[in-house]
N, C-alpha and C positions, 0 to 999 in steps of 0.2 A: 443413413442420416446425412443430410446435406446442410451445411452451414454457409450462408452467403456465397453460394456458387461453388463451394468445394465439391470435389468428387466425393460421392457418398462413402462413408467409412467402410461399409461392407465391401464395396468394390475395391477400395484401396487395399484392404486386407486380403482379398482374393488375388489381386495382382502382385502383391509383395508379401510373401510369407514372413519375411524378417520383421515387418511392421507388427504382425500378429504376435511374434515372440516378445517384441519390445513392450507391447501393450500388456501382455500377460505378466511380464516382470514388473511393470509399474503397478499392477493390481496386487502384487504381493505386499506392497506398502512397507518395504524395508526402509531402514535409515538410508538417506541418499548416498552416504559414503559407502555403505555396503553394496548398494546397487552399482555404483561406479566401479568398485573393485571386481564384482562379478562380471560386469560387461567387459572390462579390460582383460580379464584373465580367460574368460570362456566364450565371449560373444553372446548375443541375445538367446539363441537356442540352448547353448550350453548352460548359461546362467539360469534359465528357467528349469532345466533338468536338475540342476543342483538344488534349487529351492524346493522343487517338488519332491526330491528325495529327502527333504528335511535336513540336508547337510548344513544348513544355516542354523539348525537348532530351533527353528521357529515353525511350529506345526501350523499355526494360523496362516502364516505366509505360504506354506506348502499347499494348504487347501485352496487358498485364493488363486495361486499360480496354476493350479491344476485345471481350472476352468478355461476352455478355449476362448481366444479373443473374440471370435465371431459371436459367442454367446453373450458378450457384453454390449453388443450394438444396440439392442432394443432398450436396455436399461439406460444407456447414455442418451438415446433419442428421447425417451420419456422425460428425462431431466433437462433436455436442451443443451447438453454438454458436448462441446467439440473437443477433439483430441488433436494436439499439436505435437508433431515429432520434431526433435532437434534436427536442423538441416532441411526441414520441409516447409511448405507454405504456411503462413500464419504464425510461425514461431518468431518471437521478438528477435530481430536480427543481431543486435549487439550482444545480447545475452548468449545467443547460440555460438558466438565466437570465443567465449570465455571457458577456461578449464573448469571442470566441475559443474557445468550447467546441467540442469535436469534433462534426461533423455526424452521424457514425455511430460507435457503439460496438459492439464484438463482446464477447459476455459468455458465460462458462461459469458455470453455477450461477445463483443468484438474488441480486441485490443486497439485502443485509439491510435491513430497516426499523428505524428508531429513530435516536436521536442518534448522530452519527458523529464520531469523533476521529481525526485523522491523527497518527501518530508516525513521525518521520523522523530521519535522521542519517547520519553518514559510514560508508562501507564500512570505513575504517581506524580502527575504534573500539578503545577500551581494554576490558579485562575489566570495569572499573567501569561503563563506558557500556553494554556488552552486557548485563550483569546488570540494570542499571537499566531499560533498554528492555524487557527481558523482564518485569520487575516491573510496569512501566507497562501492558504489554499484558495481563498477567494481571488487574491491578486494574481496568482499563477493562472487561474482559469480566465481572468479578465485579459491576461496577456496572450491568450490563445494557446497556452501550453497544456500538456497533460500531466496530471499529478498521480504518482504511484505511492502507495503506503500499505500498511498492514492491517487496517480495519480494527486494530486493537483499541482498548479503552485508552483514554488520555489523549496524548498528542496526535496519534494516528487518526483516531476517530474525529477529532476536532478539525484536522486538515481536510479529511474527506468531506465533512459537513460544510466547510468553507467552499469547497469546490462545487458541491451540490447547490448551495445557496446562490452561486454565481452561474448556475446552469452550465458548468464546465464538464469536461470529460476527465475521467480518472480510471485507474486500475487498482484493485485491492488484491493483495497476495495473502492467501490463507495458509495456516498451518494445520489444516484438517480438510475433510472432504467438502466439496462445493455445496452439497446438500445438507451440511451441518451448520446450523446458525450458532456461530461463536465469535464474540460473546453474543448471548441471546438477544440482548437489547439493541444490537446493531443490525438485526435482520432487516429492518425497514431501511436503514442507511444503505445496505447492500443492494436492496431493490431499487432505491433511488439512483444509485450509480448506474445500474443496468438500464434503467428507464431513460437516462440521459445519453446513452450510447457508449457507456464504459464497459469494463470487464471485471470479472472476479476470477482469479486464477489460483490453481494449486497443483503441485506435483504429486499429490496424493489422490487416490481414486475416491469416487463417491462412497460415503459411509465411513470414511476414516475418522476416528474420534480425535478430539483436540488434546492429544497427549503432550506433556510439556517438552519432551525431547524433539518433537517435530517442528517447533517454532524457530529455534536458532538457524536451521538450514535455509528457511525461507528468506532470510535476510540477503542471501547472495542473489536471489531472484530480484528483490527490490533494487539493490544497488546495481546489479548487472543490466537492468532494464532502463536505467536512468542515465542522463547526460550530466546530471549534477545531483548531489545529495545535500539536503539541508537538515541539520539537527537543531531542534528548537530547545528542548530540555532533555537532559540525560544524566542518569547517575553514573558513577564510575564503572559499574558493571551493569550490563543489560544489553538488550537487543539493538538499541540505537547505536551504541558504540561498536557493536559487532558489524552493523551495516556500514558505519563510517570506515572501519578498518578494512572491510572487504572492498569498499569503493576505492580507497587509496591503492589497494593491491591491483585493482582493475583499471587504474588510471583515470578514475572518475573524480572530478573536483568536489571537495567537501567544504561546506559552509556551516558555521555554527553561530548561534546567538549567545553572546556573553551574558552572564547572570551574576547574582549576588554570591560572593565567594563563601558565604556562610550557609548556603542552602544546598542540601544534597542533590536536588533536582538540577542545579546549575553546574555541579562539579564536573560532570563529563564534558559539557560544552567548553568550559574554561580550560580543561586539559587539552581538548582538541585544538583550541586556538593557540595555546602555548606551544603545541607541537606542530603548528603550521597550517591549521585550517583557516579559511578566510572568515573573518568576523562579519556578520551582518546585523544591523541594528533595528531595522523595521522593514515593512513591506516595500517601501520605495527604495531603500538601500538594497534589498534583495534583488529587485528587478534590475537596478542599475548594474549589479554584479553579474546577474545571469545573462543580461544582454551581451556582455563581452564574450560569452560562451555560445549562446543560442541565437544571437542576432537580434535585431530590433523587434519589439513586440508588434504583433499583427493587429492588435486592438487597443483601444484606450484603456489605460490602467486606472482602475478606480479603487477606492478604499472599500472595506467591507460594509461601511455605512456612511452616508453623506453627513449625518448629523451627530452620530455617536461613535467616537473613535475606538479602535480595538483595545487601547490601553485603559479604557474606561474614563468616566468623567464625573465630577461632583456637581452638585447643584450650583455652587458658587462659580465653578469653572464655566458651566453652561451659561449662566447669567452674564458673565464677563464676555464670553465669546459672541453672544448674540445681542449684547447691549440691552438686556431686559432686566427686570427686577428679579430678585431671588424667588419671590412668590410665583412669578410667571414661569421661571425655570423649573421650579419644583412641580408645578402643574403639568408642564410639558413632559417631564420624566415620569410623573405618575400615570399620565395617559399612555405613554410608551410602554410602561411596565404592565399596565392592564391589557394592552394589545399584544403583549408578548414580544415586543421589539427589543426590550432590554431586561436585564436581571440585576438586582441589587446585591452587592457584596460589600458589607460595611457601609462606608459613605460614598462608594463609587457605583456607578451604573455602567454595565457592560452590555454591548450588543449581544443578543442571544444567538447570533450567527456562530455556528460551530460549537454551541454548548453541548457537551457530551459527558458521559459518565466516566 
């Protein structure tokens, strides 16, 4: 299997036996902490031997690790999956330097080059948070930067949709195998990211189910691949705050959007700001802050919509801003809603950019 000029995987495995042991161990699908312990204590070949002997207590892992790495080549080729070994070509450079980084990554597509920003948040987001995440994703793409997130429902999905709407490049990090659509309704979003030159990444081999314990470890990949982490909405406990905590440990700047102190979805961000995260108020503010880290933007920064702001607009607001009658503004919004450009929530109309489940 050759991906973008890489040496074919079968040739690499033939030239370097250790890579084969590393790939076999990755296919065992163990918890990343267990994999790291085995590698540190026994090395790749010894680790595989222990797993195959079921000394880990996991017979499924033992069966998976018993299959030689060369037997996996055809399966990976059929799926179009590349294998990236830590310390080797194609592995995200900053991530590879961090303690606890995955020894092996499975990749669909190509990891985009350029400054990378992670946007994360709760699955149980508000309409405000969802639209803001989409606006951030769109604005980051317009700046010529790469967005990385987790493809989850809520904030993650909205940020990815914003990037896709701006024809930007992004990377999605999964907590399951790359051939497993999870959440199912984001399968098309995953395909759109790939079509635009992005990547979908996992440390778990194809076929790995989306078990709950697999998701927290993927946050270290998100934070470790980024030069800045932006938290839009987050509860006091959850993956977004894990990502932010890991980013701080990794020396990555963390930004957070303040919110209503009475709303659970804002509690995590407010605590992050209290504890020293940089507050950001809107897409323009975010770009201004990120330019201090990533340098001037390469492209014109635009909003997610020229006519309809991310925070939504009422009929009266549109009439005042355009100097038209209320009836004309209502007609404009009705046409936009019919065309799918906006969605109504109460008395406000929001751009459908980034609308996600």
